[in-house]
C-alpha positions as CSV (number, residue, x, y, z in Angstrom):
1,M,-30.3,17.8,-16.0
2,S,-27.4,18.8,-14.8
3,D,-26.1,22.8,-15.0
4,P,-22.8,23.3,-16.9
5,E,-21.6,26.0,-14.8
6,M,-22.6,24.2,-11.5
7,G,-19.1,22.4,-10.4
8,W,-19.0,19.6,-8.0
9,V,-16.5,18.5,-4.9
10,P,-13.9,16.4,-6.6
11,E,-13.6,13.3,-5.1
12,P,-10.0,11.8,-5.0
13,P,-9.2,8.8,-7.2
14,A,-10.2,5.7,-5.2
15,M,-6.5,3.9,-5.3
16,T,-4.1,6.4,-3.9
17,L,-0.7,5.8,-3.4
18,G,1.0,6.5,0.2
19,A,0.9,5.0,3.4
20,S,-1.5,2.5,5.3
21,R,-2.0,2.9,8.6
22,V,-1.2,-0.1,11.0
23,E,-1.3,-1.1,14.5
24,L,1.0,-3.2,16.7
25,R,0.1,-5.1,19.4
26,V,2.6,-6.2,21.5
27,S,3.3,-9.5,24.5
28,C,6.1,-10.9,25.8
29,Q,6.5,-14.0,27.4
30,G,8.9,-15.4,30.3
31,L,10.6,-12.1,30.9
32,L,13.4,-11.9,33.5
33,D,12.6,-11.5,36.6
34,R,14.6,-8.4,38.7
35,D,15.3,-10.6,41.6
36,T,13.7,-14.2,43.2
37,L,11.6,-12.3,45.0
38,T,10.0,-9.7,42.2
39,K,8.7,-9.6,38.9
40,P,9.5,-6.8,36.1
41,H,7.5,-4.0,35.7
42,P,7.2,-4.1,32.1
43,C,7.3,-1.5,29.5
44,V,7.9,-1.7,25.9
45,L,9.7,1.3,23.6
46,L,8.9,1.5,19.8
47,K,12.3,2.7,17.5
48,L,12.4,3.6,13.6
49,Y,15.1,3.8,11.9
50,S,15.1,7.0,10.1
51,D,17.4,9.7,8.3
52,E,20.3,7.5,9.5
53,Q,19.2,7.4,13.2
54,W,17.0,5.7,15.4
55,V,13.7,7.4,16.0
56,E,11.6,7.3,19.4
57,V,7.8,6.3,18.1
58,E,6.0,5.4,20.9
59,H,5.7,3.2,23.8
60,T,3.3,0.8,25.6
61,E,2.0,1.5,29.2
62,V,3.4,-0.1,32.0
63,L,2.8,-3.3,33.3
64,R,3.5,-4.2,37.4
65,S,4.2,-7.4,38.5
66,C,4.1,-9.0,35.1
67,S,6.8,-11.3,33.8
68,S,4.7,-12.4,30.2
69,P,2.6,-8.9,29.8
70,V,-0.2,-8.5,26.8
71,F,0.1,-4.4,26.4
72,S,-3.6,-2.8,25.7
73,R,-1.6,0.1,24.2
74,V,-1.0,-0.5,20.8
75,L,1.4,1.0,18.5
76,A,0.7,2.8,15.2
77,L,2.9,3.5,12.6
78,E,2.4,4.7,8.6
79,Y,3.3,1.7,6.6
80,F,5.1,2.3,2.9
81,F,5.7,-0.8,1.1
82,E,8.6,1.1,-1.1
83,E,10.7,1.7,2.7
84,K,12.2,-0.8,5.1
85,Q,11.0,0.4,8.1
86,P,13.7,-1.2,10.6
87,L,12.2,-1.4,14.0
88,Q,13.5,-2.2,17.5
89,F,11.5,-3.1,20.0
90,H,12.8,-2.4,23.9
91,V,11.8,-4.1,26.6
92,F,12.7,-2.1,30.3
93,D,11.7,-2.9,33.5
94,A,10.4,0.8,34.9
95,E,11.3,1.7,37.9
96,D,9.0,1.9,40.8
97,G,6.1,4.3,40.0
98,A,7.4,5.3,36.4
99,T,4.6,5.2,34.0
100,S,7.1,5.5,30.4
101,P,10.8,3.8,30.0
102,R,13.3,6.1,31.5
103,N,16.2,4.8,33.0
104,D,14.9,1.5,33.5
105,T,16.5,-1.6,33.5
106,F,17.0,-2.8,29.9
107,L,15.3,-6.5,29.8
108,G,16.5,-6.6,25.8
109,P,15.6,-5.6,22.7
110,M,14.2,-7.2,19.3
111,E,14.5,-6.2,15.7
112,C,13.1,-6.3,13.0
113,T,11.2,-4.7,9.4
114,L,7.6,-3.9,9.8
115,G,7.3,-5.8,6.1
116,Q,8.1,-8.2,8.3
117,I,5.6,-8.4,10.7
118,V,2.6,-7.0,8.0
119,S,3.7,-9.7,5.7
120,Q,3.8,-12.6,8.3
121,T,0.8,-11.2,10.8
122,K,2.6,-12.4,13.6
123,V,6.1,-12.3,14.4
124,T,8.0,-13.6,17.4
125,K,11.1,-13.5,18.3
126,P,13.8,-14.0,21.3
127,L,14.7,-11.3,23.4
128,L,18.7,-10.1,23.4
129,L,20.9,-9.5,26.3
130,K,23.2,-6.4,25.8
131,N,25.8,-8.6,25.3
132,G,23.9,-10.5,22.3
133,K,23.0,-13.4,23.8
134,T,19.6,-14.3,24.7
135,A,17.6,-13.1,27.7
136,G,16.9,-17.0,29.2
137,K,13.0,-17.6,27.7
138,S,12.2,-14.3,27.5
139,T,10.2,-13.9,24.1
140,I,8.6,-10.9,22.6
141,T,5.7,-11.1,20.0
142,I,4.3,-8.6,17.6
143,V,0.6,-8.8,16.1
144,A,0.1,-6.0,13.0
145,E,-3.8,-5.2,12.4
146,E,-4.0,-2.6,9.5
147,V,-6.6,0.2,10.8
148,S,-9.6,-0.6,9.0
149,G,-12.2,1.5,7.3
150,T,-10.2,3.6,5.6
151,N,-10.5,2.6,2.4
152,D,-14.2,1.9,2.3
153,Y,-16.3,3.8,0.0
154,V,-20.3,4.8,-0.5
155,Q,-22.8,5.2,-2.7
156,L,-25.7,7.2,-1.7
157,T,-28.7,8.4,-3.9
158,F,-31.2,11.2,-3.1
159,R,-34.3,12.8,-4.0
160,A,-36.4,15.0,-3.1
161,H,-40.3,16.1,-2.4
162,K,-42.4,19.0,-2.5
163,L,-39.7,21.6,-1.9
164,D,-40.5,25.4,-1.6
165,N,-40.8,27.4,-4.8
166,K,-38.8,30.0,-5.1
167,D,-38.9,31.3,-8.9
168,L,-41.6,32.9,-9.9
169,F,-42.4,32.0,-13.6
170,S,-40.7,28.9,-13.3
171,K,-40.0,26.5,-10.6
172,S,-37.0,26.0,-8.4
173,D,-33.7,24.3,-10.0
174,P,-32.7,22.4,-6.3
175,F,-29.2,21.3,-5.9
176,M,-27.8,19.3,-2.4
177,E,-24.6,20.3,-0.6
178,I,-23.2,18.1,1.9
179,Y,-21.2,19.4,4.5
180,K,-18.9,17.2,7.4
181,T,-18.6,18.7,10.8
182,N,-14.7,19.0,11.9
183,G,-13.4,19.2,14.8
184,D,-13.1,22.9,15.3
185,Q,-16.8,22.7,14.8
186,S,-15.9,23.9,11.1
187,D,-18.2,22.3,8.0
188,Q,-16.1,21.2,5.4
189,L,-18.1,20.9,2.0
190,V,-17.9,17.3,0.9
191,W,-20.2,16.6,-2.1
192,R,-22.6,18.8,-4.6
193,T,-24.8,17.1,-6.5
194,E,-25.9,18.3,-10.0
195,V,-28.9,20.8,-10.6
196,V,-32.4,18.8,-11.7
197,K,-33.7,22.1,-13.3
198,N,-37.2,23.4,-13.5
199,N,-38.6,20.6,-10.6
200,L,-39.3,20.7,-7.4
201,N,-39.3,16.7,-7.0
202,P,-36.1,16.2,-8.2
203,N,-34.2,13.3,-8.2
204,W,-30.2,13.5,-8.2
205,E,-28.2,11.2,-9.8
206,P,-26.6,8.5,-7.4
207,F,-22.7,9.3,-6.3
208,R,-20.0,7.5,-4.6
209,L,-17.1,8.6,-2.8
210,S,-15.1,7.4,0.4
211,L,-16.3,7.1,4.0
212,H,-13.1,9.4,4.7
213,S,-14.2,12.1,2.4
214,L,-17.8,12.1,3.6
215,C,-17.5,11.4,7.3
216,S,-13.3,10.9,8.2
217,C,-14.5,7.6,8.9
218,D,-16.4,8.4,11.7
219,V,-20.0,7.0,11.4
220,H,-20.6,9.4,14.3
221,R,-19.3,12.8,12.8
222,P,-22.5,15.3,12.1
223,L,-23.2,16.0,8.6
224,K,-25.2,18.8,7.2
225,F,-27.7,18.6,4.3
226,L,-28.0,22.0,2.6
227,V,-30.7,22.2,0.2
228,Y,-30.4,25.4,-2.1
229,D,-32.4,26.8,-5.2
230,Y,-29.7,27.7,-8.5
231,D,-29.3,31.1,-9.8
232,S,-26.7,31.9,-12.5
233,S,-25.8,35.3,-10.7
234,G,-23.9,32.9,-8.0
235,K,-26.8,34.0,-5.3
236,H,-28.8,31.1,-5.1
237,D,-31.9,30.9,-3.0
238,F,-31.3,28.9,0.5
239,I,-34.5,26.4,0.9
240,G,-34.0,24.1,3.8
241,E,-31.3,22.1,5.5
242,F,-31.5,19.1,7.9
243,T,-29.0,17.0,10.0
244,S,-28.1,13.4,9.9
245,T,-24.8,11.3,10.4
246,F,-24.2,8.7,7.9
247,Q,-24.7,5.3,11.0
248,E,-28.3,7.0,11.2
249,M,-28.2,6.9,7.3
250,Q,-26.9,3.3,7.3
251,E,-29.5,2.1,10.1
252,G,-32.3,4.1,8.0
253,T,-31.5,1.9,5.1
254,A,-30.9,-1.5,6.6
255,N,-33.6,-3.3,4.8
256,P,-33.8,-4.1,1.2
257,G,-36.1,-1.3,-0.5
258,Q,-36.5,1.3,3.1
259,E,-35.7,4.3,2.6
260,M,-34.7,7.4,4.8
261,Q,-36.4,10.8,4.7
262,W,-35.9,14.2,6.7
263,D,-38.0,17.4,7.1
264,C,-36.1,20.1,4.4
265,I,-36.4,22.8,7.2
266,N,-35.9,26.6,6.8
267,P,-34.8,28.4,10.3
268,K,-36.2,31.5,9.1
269,Y,-39.2,30.4,8.1
270,R,-39.9,27.7,11.3
271,D,-39.3,31.4,13.8
272,K,-41.2,33.7,11.7
273,K,-44.0,31.6,10.3
274,K,-46.4,29.9,13.1
275,N,-47.9,27.2,10.9
276,Y,-44.6,26.1,8.9
277,K,-43.8,22.6,8.8
278,S,-41.2,22.3,6.1
279,S,-39.7,23.2,2.9
280,G,-40.2,19.8,1.3
281,T,-38.7,16.5,2.2
282,V,-35.1,15.1,1.4
283,V,-35.1,11.3,0.7
284,L,-32.2,8.9,1.0
285,A,-33.2,5.9,-1.7
286,Q,-29.8,4.2,-1.4
287,C,-27.0,3.7,0.9
288,T,-24.4,0.8,0.1
289,V,-20.4,1.0,1.6
290,E,-18.2,-0.7,-0.5
291,K,-15.4,-2.1,0.7
292,V,-12.2,-1.4,-1.2
293,H,-9.2,-3.7,-0.5
294,T,-5.9,-2.6,0.4
295,F,-2.6,-3.8,-0.2
296,L,-2.4,-4.8,3.2
297,D,-5.1,-6.6,2.9
298,Y,-4.1,-8.7,0.5
299,I,-0.6,-9.1,2.4
300,M,-1.9,-9.9,5.7
301,G,-4.2,-12.4,4.0
302,G,-1.5,-14.6,2.2
303,C,-0.6,-13.2,-0.3
304,Q,3.5,-13.4,-1.5
305,I,6.0,-11.3,-3.3
306,S,7.3,-13.6,-5.9
307,F,10.8,-11.6,-6.1
308,T,12.9,-13.0,-9.7
309,V,15.9,-11.3,-10.8
310,A,17.3,-11.1,-14.0
311,I,21.0,-9.5,-14.8
312,D,22.4,-8.4,-18.0
313,F,25.9,-10.2,-19.2
314,T,26.1,-8.7,-22.7
315,A,29.6,-7.1,-23.7
316,S,28.3,-3.6,-23.6
317,N,29.0,-3.5,-20.2
318,G,32.5,-3.8,-20.5
319,D,35.1,-6.5,-19.5
320,P,34.7,-7.6,-15.2
321,R,38.5,-7.7,-15.1
322,S,38.6,-4.3,-16.1
323,S,37.6,-0.8,-13.2
324,Q,35.8,0.8,-15.8
325,S,33.7,-2.3,-16.2
326,L,30.0,-1.9,-15.0
327,H,30.1,-5.4,-13.8
328,C,33.6,-4.9,-12.2
329,L,34.4,-6.4,-8.6
330,S,36.0,-4.0,-6.5
331,P,36.8,-4.4,-3.2
332,R,36.1,-1.1,-2.5
333,Q,32.9,-0.2,-3.4
334,P,29.5,-2.3,-4.7
335,N,28.8,-2.1,-8.7
336,H,25.6,-0.4,-9.4
337,Y,24.0,-3.9,-10.3
338,L,24.7,-5.2,-6.7
339,Q,23.4,-1.8,-5.3
340,A,20.4,-1.4,-7.2
341,L,19.9,-5.3,-6.3
342,R,20.2,-4.7,-2.6
343,A,18.5,-1.8,-2.4
344,V,15.3,-3.0,-4.1
345,G,15.4,-7.5,-3.7
346,G,15.9,-6.0,0.4
347,I,13.0,-4.9,0.4
348,C,11.4,-7.5,-1.4
349,Q,12.5,-10.2,0.6
350,D,10.2,-9.5,3.5
351,Y,7.2,-11.0,1.6
352,D,8.4,-14.0,0.6
353,S,8.2,-16.9,3.2
354,D,10.9,-19.2,1.9
355,K,13.2,-16.4,0.9
356,R,14.0,-18.0,-1.8
357,F,14.6,-16.2,-5.6
358,P,15.2,-17.2,-9.1
359,A,18.1,-15.6,-10.6
360,F,18.7,-15.2,-14.2
361,G,21.1,-14.3,-16.5
362,F,20.9,-12.6,-20.4
363,G,23.5,-11.7,-23.2
364,A,26.1,-13.9,-22.5
365,R,28.1,-17.5,-23.7
366,I,27.7,-19.7,-20.9
367,P,29.5,-23.1,-20.0
368,P,29.9,-26.2,-21.2
369,N,29.4,-25.1,-24.6
370,F,29.2,-21.0,-24.6
371,E,26.3,-20.6,-26.3
372,V,24.2,-17.3,-26.4
373,S,21.7,-17.7,-23.8
374,H,19.2,-15.2,-22.5
375,D,17.5,-16.9,-19.6
376,F,20.0,-19.1,-17.9
377,A,20.3,-19.2,-14.2
378,I,23.1,-18.0,-12.2
379,N,23.7,-20.6,-10.2
380,F,24.1,-22.5,-13.1
381,D,21.6,-24.6,-11.9
382,P,18.3,-24.7,-14.8
383,E,15.9,-27.4,-12.7
384,N,16.5,-25.0,-9.1
385,P,17.6,-21.3,-10.4
386,E,16.4,-19.7,-6.6
387,C,18.9,-18.5,-4.5
388,E,18.6,-18.5,-0.8
389,E,17.8,-14.5,0.3
390,I,19.4,-11.7,-1.3
391,S,22.7,-12.3,0.2
392,G,22.5,-15.8,-1.9
393,V,21.8,-13.6,-5.2
394,I,24.7,-11.6,-4.7
395,A,26.9,-14.6,-3.8
396,S,25.5,-16.9,-7.4
397,Y,26.4,-13.7,-9.3
398,R,29.8,-13.2,-7.9
399,R,30.5,-16.9,-9.2
400,C,29.2,-16.3,-12.1
401,L,31.0,-13.7,-13.9
402,P,34.1,-15.3,-14.1
403,Q,32.5,-18.5,-15.7
404,I,31.1,-16.7,-18.8
405,Q,31.8,-14.8,-21.7
406,L,30.0,-11.1,-22.2
407,Y,28.1,-11.5,-25.5
408,G,24.6,-10.0,-26.7
409,P,22.4,-8.9,-27.9
410,T,20.3,-7.4,-24.9
411,N,17.0,-9.3,-26.0
412,V,14.7,-8.9,-22.6
413,A,11.4,-10.9,-24.1
414,P,12.9,-14.4,-22.8
415,I,13.2,-13.5,-19.2
416,I,9.9,-11.9,-19.2
417,N,8.0,-14.8,-20.7
418,R,9.5,-16.9,-18.6
419,V,8.2,-15.3,-15.3
420,A,5.0,-14.6,-17.0
421,G,4.2,-18.6,-17.3
422,P,4.5,-19.3,-13.4
423,A,2.2,-16.3,-13.6
424,Q,-0.2,-17.4,-15.6
425,R,-0.3,-20.7,-13.6
426,E,-1.0,-18.8,-10.1
427,Q,-4.3,-16.7,-12.8
428,S,-5.9,-19.8,-13.3
429,T,-6.1,-20.5,-9.7
430,G,-8.3,-17.7,-9.0
431,Q,-7.0,-16.7,-5.3
432,A,-4.9,-13.8,-4.5
433,T,-1.7,-16.3,-3.2
434,K,1.4,-15.0,-5.6
435,Y,2.2,-12.0,-7.3
436,S,5.2,-12.0,-9.2
437,V,7.7,-9.0,-9.0
438,L,10.7,-9.4,-11.9
439,L,13.5,-6.9,-11.4
440,V,15.3,-6.6,-14.8
441,L,19.0,-4.6,-14.7
442,T,20.5,-4.1,-17.7
443,D,23.2,-1.9,-19.5
444,G,21.5,-0.4,-22.3
445,V,18.1,-0.3,-24.5
446,V,16.6,-3.6,-25.4
447,S,17.3,-5.1,-28.9
448,D,13.9,-6.8,-29.0
449,M,11.7,-4.3,-28.5
450,A,8.9,-5.5,-30.8
451,E,8.9,-8.8,-28.6
452,T,9.4,-7.1,-25.3
453,R,6.5,-5.1,-25.9
454,T,4.6,-8.4,-26.9
455,A,6.1,-9.5,-23.7
456,I,4.9,-6.9,-21.2
457,V,1.1,-6.8,-23.0
458,H,0.6,-10.3,-22.8
459,A,2.0,-10.0,-18.8
460,S,-0.6,-6.5,-18.1
461,R,-3.1,-9.6,-17.6
462,L,-1.9,-11.6,-15.1
463,P,-0.8,-11.0,-11.3
464,M,2.7,-9.3,-12.5
465,S,4.9,-6.5,-12.1
466,I,8.2,-6.0,-14.0
467,I,10.9,-3.1,-12.8
468,I,13.4,-2.1,-15.0
469,V,17.2,-0.2,-14.0
470,G,19.3,1.4,-16.0
471,V,22.7,0.9,-15.4
472,G,25.5,2.8,-16.4
473,N,25.4,6.1,-18.9
474,A,23.7,4.7,-21.9
475,D,21.0,6.6,-23.8
476,F,17.9,5.3,-22.2
477,S,14.9,7.6,-23.8
478,D,13.4,4.7,-25.9
479,M,13.2,2.5,-22.1
480,R,10.4,4.8,-21.6
481,L,8.5,3.8,-24.0
482,L,8.0,0.5,-22.0
483,D,7.3,2.8,-18.7
484,G,3.8,3.4,-19.8
485,D,3.6,7.1,-18.0
486,D,2.8,8.5,-21.6
487,G,0.0,6.1,-22.5
488,P,-0.8,2.7,-22.5
489,L,1.9,0.5,-24.5
490,R,0.8,-1.4,-27.2
491,C,2.1,-4.3,-29.0
492,P,3.2,-4.5,-32.8
493,R,-0.2,-5.7,-33.7
494,G,-1.6,-2.7,-31.8
495,V,-2.6,-4.3,-28.6
496,P,-3.1,-2.2,-25.8
497,A,-1.4,-3.5,-22.3
498,A,-4.6,-4.0,-19.7
499,R,-2.5,-2.5,-17.3
500,D,0.8,-0.2,-16.5
501,I,3.2,-2.6,-14.9
502,V,6.5,-1.7,-15.9
503,Q,8.3,1.0,-14.0
504,F,11.9,2.4,-15.8
505,V,14.8,4.2,-13.6
506,P,17.7,5.0,-14.5
507,F,20.8,4.3,-11.9
508,R,22.4,7.6,-12.5
509,D,19.4,9.6,-11.0
510,F,20.2,7.8,-7.6
511,K,23.8,6.8,-8.0
512,D,24.4,9.9,-5.3
513,A,21.7,9.2,-3.2
514,A,21.1,6.9,-0.6
515,P,20.0,3.3,-1.3
516,S,16.4,3.7,0.3
517,A,15.8,6.8,-2.4
518,L,16.0,4.0,-5.3
519,A,14.1,1.4,-4.0
520,K,11.3,4.4,-2.7
521,C,11.6,5.3,-6.7
522,V,10.5,1.7,-8.0
523,L,8.9,0.4,-5.9
524,A,6.3,2.7,-4.9
525,E,3.8,1.6,-7.7
526,V,3.8,-2.2,-6.9
527,P,1.1,-1.8,-4.0
528,R,-1.1,-0.1,-6.3
529,Q,-0.3,-2.2,-9.2
530,V,-1.3,-5.6,-6.9
531,V,-4.5,-3.8,-5.9
532,E,-5.5,-3.2,-9.8
533,Y,-4.6,-6.2,-10.7
534,Y,-6.2,-8.2,-8.1
535,A,-9.6,-6.0,-8.0
536,S,-10.0,-6.2,-12.2
537,Q,-10.3,-10.0,-11.8
538,G,-12.6,-9.6,-9.2
539,I,-10.2,-11.4,-6.8
540,S,-11.0,-10.3,-2.7
541,P,-7.9,-11.5,-0.7
542,G,-7.4,-14.3,1.5
543,A,-8.9,-14.1,5.3
544,P,-6.5,-12.8,7.3
545,R,-4.5,-15.3,8.9
546,P,-5.4,-16.4,12.1
547,C,-2.8,-14.7,14.9
548,T,-4.1,-14.4,19.2
549,P,-1.1,-13.0,21.0
550,A,-1.0,-14.8,24.2
551,T,-3.4,-14.9,26.5
552,T,-1.4,-14.7,29.8
553,P,-3.7,-12.6,32.2
554,S,-1.9,-8.9,33.1
555,P,-2.5,-7.6,35.5
556,S,-3.7,-3.5,35.9
557,P,-1.2,-1.0,35.3
């Protein structure tokens, strides 16, 4: 029985947004020699493009006399799906005696994004000289690995036996607190059980917390367990304590039915009473570890992000020949449709191996008969609506505009249902191989709101997310109903969405910000949505693809 006045330590939610930590392992092949008799002393410096400048992150060790090095020092980064995170790997030939790349001979750079590396797990590219030409047959290989263990959860069940009685007219009301020892030797409370009333042999409720919360993912970190008799005045009577580590807890309960127990010791009694043995025992009846998969687990296990674009070509955008049109193709500055497409698509394309993206339009009259269509291919090839990379989508958009007549209404349900078709086929495989992201760019409130709500509720049960960017100055208040931030979206028949899959933002909120700000806002939810979908279906990530780096022996630094 729990006492309502007795609080507990809140556990962070299982799927929090933010960064995963990634380790990059670097190797090179065929680096240029200093001269005919001397091999290079290579070192690799990692730079990250952040806040409009290249920032040094860290570097590998220097290896002596080696043209095909395999570096042992890993380069660690925080990974964010919603950010581009461009990287540069600079390979240097260090001066004799140097331990870092300063004023050294430059052997070549390689540039890519962190997204490209994690989506492929392993990236090998040629090194280039300062003049842009290849540095002979020199290559650099980067292998990515997520820092493991940070997302595991632990299920624990404790009970106690023959605890000291601290009450005169009744029995103790015991509860237990768990502390972890920090690096500065201070103790941090990580969990407090409920109070069990009037019982010297309490069975506390099972509880679940992250391995990070319990021991900062360090299984050897000391843990301290303190047992008290609850008092409503707040002056709880100390019963006893014991210490352990998570590794010891795992080993002590490794076999089915195996339990572990500790003597609960009151140091004051132990020091004063000659015959003192303990103030009772505490038993660990269950200790199980639950793996909580991350977005990177799925991406590095082979899951592709299938990116589809849908562009609003209704008449409310204005005549594209007018400078006031939202579709105006000015040579001076890209319109808002192009800006949003580049910002969001530029990130998503790193997670699709073939870099081919279906692109559709809606709300226009299209040739040859100029009938209104709400899901036409903007390359006018209905059998193959895919465009080569985001640059191909932009090129098709530019060619499409002069050939169509902007019309209406703003019907979005047809394009959602079109993308939901392949997503439903993907769902039937029972594997985490392809997750669809639909980007809808529109200048106004949708006309078919009831049908759109129904389409979204259906899509919420599929491996699919929808991003809607409102372009222009229309009143988008009704569009926020689709976002689900104020409660589950429901279709007209009252059926709720299985999960929140829609993110809506008006472009005008970001028109004066860097393009990356829009991408960060609209894509930040996607990793959670991916993990949430596959977890709800009980689908684990695929096995990480084999990615053994070069194994040429390297001399000791």
